[in-house]
C-alpha positions as CSV (number, residue, x, y, z in Angstrom):
1,X,0.0,0.0,0.0
2,X,1.6,3.2,-1.2
3,X,0.9,6.4,0.7
4,X,-0.5,9.5,-1.1
5,X,-0.9,12.4,1.4
6,X,-2.9,15.2,-0.2
7,X,-2.2,17.4,2.9
8,X,-0.1,20.4,3.7
9,X,1.1,19.1,7.1
10,X,2.0,15.4,6.7
11,X,4.8,14.3,9.0
12,X,6.5,12.2,6.2
13,X,6.6,14.6,3.3
14,X,5.8,18.1,4.7
15,X,3.1,18.8,2.1
16,X,5.1,17.9,-0.9
17,X,2.0,16.3,-2.6
18,X,-0.7,18.6,-1.3
19,X,-1.8,19.8,-4.7
20,X,-3.9,17.7,-7.0
21,X,-1.3,17.6,-9.7
22,X,1.6,16.7,-7.4
23,X,-0.5,14.0,-5.7
24,X,-1.5,12.3,-9.0
25,X,2.1,12.4,-10.2
26,X,3.3,10.8,-7.0
27,X,0.6,8.1,-7.2
28,X,1.7,7.2,-10.7
29,X,5.3,7.0,-9.5
30,X,4.3,4.6,-6.7
31,X,2.4,2.5,-9.3
32,X,5.6,2.4,-11.4
33,X,7.5,1.3,-8.3
34,X,5.1,-1.6,-7.7
35,X,2.3,-0.5,-5.4
36,X,-0.7,-2.8,-5.4
37,X,-2.9,-0.3,-3.6
38,X,-2.9,3.5,-3.1
39,X,-4.0,5.0,0.2
40,X,-5.2,8.6,-0.4
41,X,-5.7,10.9,2.6
42,X,-6.9,14.4,2.9
43,X,-6.2,15.0,6.6
44,X,-3.0,14.5,8.6
45,X,-3.4,12.2,11.6
46,X,0.1,12.6,12.9
47,X,0.3,13.2,16.7
48,X,-0.9,16.7,17.5
49,X,-2.3,17.4,14.0
50,X,-5.1,19.9,13.6
51,X,-8.5,18.6,12.3
52,X,-9.9,19.7,9.0
53,X,-13.5,19.9,8.0
54,X,-15.2,17.1,6.0
55,X,-15.7,19.6,3.1
56,X,-12.0,20.4,3.0
57,X,-11.0,16.7,3.2
58,X,-13.4,15.9,0.3
59,X,-12.2,18.9,-1.7
60,X,-8.6,17.5,-1.4
61,X,-9.2,13.9,-2.2
62,X,-12.0,13.6,-4.8
63,X,-10.1,15.1,-7.7
64,X,-7.2,12.7,-7.0
65,X,-9.6,9.7,-6.9
66,X,-11.2,10.8,-10.2
67,X,-7.8,11.1,-11.8
68,X,-6.7,7.7,-10.6
69,X,-10.0,5.8,-11.2
70,X,-8.6,4.0,-14.3
71,X,-5.0,3.6,-13.0
72,X,-5.3,-0.2,-12.7
73,X,-4.7,-0.3,-8.9
74,X,-7.0,-0.5,-6.0
75,X,-7.8,2.8,-4.3
76,X,-8.1,3.3,-0.6
77,X,-9.3,6.4,1.2
78,X,-7.8,7.2,4.6
79,X,-10.6,8.9,6.6
80,X,-12.6,8.7,9.8
81,X,-15.5,10.8,8.6
82,X,-18.7,9.3,7.2
83,X,-19.3,12.2,4.8
84,X,-15.9,11.6,3.3
85,X,-16.4,7.9,3.1
86,X,-19.7,8.4,1.2
87,X,-18.1,10.9,-1.2
88,X,-15.1,8.6,-1.8
89,X,-17.4,5.6,-2.5
90,X,-19.3,7.7,-5.1
91,X,-15.9,8.2,-6.8
92,X,-14.9,4.6,-7.0
93,X,-12.8,3.9,-3.9
94,X,-12.2,0.2,-3.1
95,X,-11.2,0.4,0.6
96,X,-12.1,2.7,3.5
97,X,-9.1,2.9,5.8
98,X,-10.5,4.2,9.1
99,X,-8.3,5.1,12.0
100,X,-11.5,5.3,14.0
101,X,-12.5,1.7,13.2
102,X,-16.0,2.8,12.0
103,X,-17.0,4.1,15.4
104,X,-18.1,7.6,14.3
105,X,-21.9,8.0,14.1
106,X,-23.0,7.1,10.6
107,X,-19.7,5.4,9.6
108,X,-21.1,1.9,9.5
109,X,-24.1,3.1,7.5
110,X,-21.8,4.9,5.1
111,X,-20.1,1.6,4.1
112,X,-22.7,-1.1,4.8
113,X,-24.4,-1.1,1.5
114,X,-21.3,-0.8,-0.6
115,X,-19.0,-3.5,-1.8
116,X,-15.8,-1.8,-0.5
117,X,-13.3,-3.3,1.9
118,X,-12.8,-1.7,5.3
119,X,-9.8,-1.4,7.6
120,X,-10.4,-1.2,11.3
121,X,-7.6,0.4,13.2
122,X,-6.9,0.7,16.9
123,X,-6.2,4.2,18.2
124,X,-6.1,5.3,21.9
125,X,-7.7,8.8,22.1
126,X,-7.6,11.3,19.2
127,X,-4.7,12.4,17.0
128,X,-4.4,15.7,18.8
129,X,-3.9,14.1,22.2
130,X,-3.1,10.4,21.6
131,X,0.6,10.6,22.4
132,X,0.1,12.4,25.7
133,X,1.3,9.6,28.1
134,X,-0.7,6.6,26.6
135,X,-1.1,3.8,29.2
136,X,-2.1,0.1,29.0
137,X,-2.2,-2.7,31.4
138,X,-1.5,-5.2,28.6
139,X,-1.2,-3.4,25.2
140,X,-1.4,-6.6,23.1
141,X,-4.4,-7.9,24.9
142,X,-6.2,-4.6,24.9
143,X,-5.6,-4.0,21.2
144,X,-6.7,-7.5,20.4
145,X,-9.9,-7.1,22.5
146,X,-10.7,-3.8,20.8
147,X,-10.2,-5.2,17.3
148,X,-12.2,-8.3,18.2
149,X,-15.0,-6.1,19.5
150,X,-15.0,-3.9,16.4
151,X,-15.0,-6.9,14.2
152,X,-18.1,-8.3,16.0
153,X,-19.8,-4.9,15.6
154,X,-19.0,-4.7,11.9
155,X,-20.1,-8.3,11.2
156,X,-23.4,-7.6,13.1
157,X,-24.0,-4.6,10.9
158,X,-24.0,-6.9,7.9
159,X,-20.6,-6.3,6.5
160,X,-19.1,-9.6,5.2
161,X,-16.0,-11.0,6.8
162,X,-14.2,-11.1,3.5
163,X,-14.3,-7.3,3.3
164,X,-12.5,-6.7,6.6
165,X,-8.9,-5.9,7.4
166,X,-7.5,-5.0,10.9
167,X,-4.6,-2.7,11.9
168,X,-3.0,-2.5,15.4
169,X,-2.4,1.2,14.9
170,X,1.4,1.5,15.4
171,X,2.1,5.0,16.7
172,X,-1.5,5.9,17.4
173,X,-1.6,6.3,21.1
174,X,1.4,4.1,21.9
175,X,4.8,4.5,23.3
176,X,7.9,3.0,21.7
177,X,7.6,0.0,24.0
178,X,3.9,-0.5,23.2
179,X,4.8,-0.4,19.4
180,X,7.6,-3.0,19.8
181,X,5.4,-5.3,21.9
182,X,2.6,-5.1,19.3
183,X,5.0,-5.9,16.4
184,X,6.6,-8.7,18.4
185,X,3.2,-10.3,19.1
186,X,1.6,-9.6,15.7
187,X,0.8,-13.3,15.2
188,X,-1.8,-13.0,18.0
189,X,-3.7,-10.4,16.0
190,X,-3.3,-12.6,12.9
191,X,-5.1,-15.3,14.9
192,X,-8.3,-13.1,14.8
193,X,-8.6,-14.5,11.2
194,X,-8.6,-11.2,9.4
195,X,-5.8,-9.9,7.1
196,X,-3.6,-7.6,9.1
197,X,-2.4,-4.2,7.8
198,X,0.7,-2.6,9.4
199,X,2.1,0.9,8.9
200,X,5.5,1.6,10.4
201,X,7.1,3.5,7.5
202,X,9.1,6.5,8.6
203,X,7.3,6.7,12.0
204,X,8.7,8.3,15.1
205,X,9.5,4.9,16.6
206,X,12.0,4.4,13.8
207,X,13.6,7.8,14.6
208,X,13.8,7.1,18.3
209,X,15.5,3.7,17.7
210,X,17.9,5.0,15.0
211,X,18.4,8.7,15.8
212,X,17.5,9.5,12.2
213,X,15.2,12.3,11.0
214,X,12.2,11.5,8.9
215,X,14.1,11.8,5.7
216,X,16.6,9.1,6.7
217,X,14.5,6.3,8.2
218,X,14.4,3.9,5.2
219,X,16.6,1.2,6.6
220,X,14.8,1.1,9.9
221,X,11.4,1.2,8.2
222,X,12.3,-1.8,6.0
223,X,13.5,-3.7,9.1
224,X,10.3,-3.1,10.9
225,X,8.2,-3.9,7.8
226,X,10.0,-7.3,7.4
227,X,9.5,-8.1,11.0
228,X,5.7,-7.5,10.6
229,X,5.5,-9.6,7.4
230,X,7.4,-12.5,9.0
231,X,4.7,-12.4,11.8
232,X,1.8,-12.5,9.4
233,X,1.1,-9.0,8.1
234,X,-0.6,-9.2,4.7
235,X,-0.6,-5.5,3.8
236,X,2.2,-3.0,4.5
237,X,1.5,0.7,4.3
238,X,4.7,2.4,3.0
239,X,6.2,5.6,1.5
240,X,9.1,3.9,-0.2
241,X,7.5,1.3,-2.5
242,X,10.4,0.3,-4.7
243,X,12.7,-0.3,-1.8
244,X,10.0,-2.2,0.1
245,X,9.3,-4.5,-3.0
246,X,13.1,-5.2,-3.2
247,X,13.3,-6.1,0.5
248,X,10.3,-8.4,0.2
249,X,11.6,-10.0,-3.0
250,X,14.9,-10.9,-1.3
251,X,13.2,-12.1,1.9
252,X,10.7,-14.2,0.0
253,X,13.5,-15.8,-2.2
254,X,15.3,-16.9,1.0
255,X,12.2,-18.2,2.6
256,X,11.2,-20.2,-0.5
257,X,14.7,-21.8,-0.6
258,X,14.2,-23.5,2.7
């Protein structure tokens, strides 16, 4: 899953792709590098990020979705707002990637009658405050219980199991230790029976472990990505698609040789 941030305040690219034209060019570059899926977002959800209105979020993403509709790749919208979900579905999106796990009033109704896939992510709190001393008794157990609960709610709403992906929410209301514990125990989330999506690319945990700024976290991101795949992650959300494909290709060749 290649990341396309149509925002002026993304932590990873500093607004480099905030215009329609730049976002579309970037998306095609990710396709050329081997992305299977493009995740298009119109609101930054980095720690401390300011909220934007649904109207602004829709204004940012809809032209990009329209330009990419025939690109030959699945399209995902990264949003927690039912209004944006509905607008994206009207413009051909294939996956709703919701950091709120479809908890917002109206979110389940927005996707229920469509055929799109949904990704349910765990987040402690809200983006503006989630990194202010997050605490858990047992982070793995609590994230697993949350995702199991949301899975049950979504199934009860009539959304088929085959449409559902889950995400532990690395960096969303977690300390470095919490993130490492979740990645180490990812196979426990895989046991829920849903495909697991993991996003670790360029995140602050990589910077903390390596001392690198956001523009120099590739090696650490690849290492964390491979650790997630080895433990069962089926989708990896990344900024550096070509390098990720290379790392996966080499790892898979070694694994196949056993």
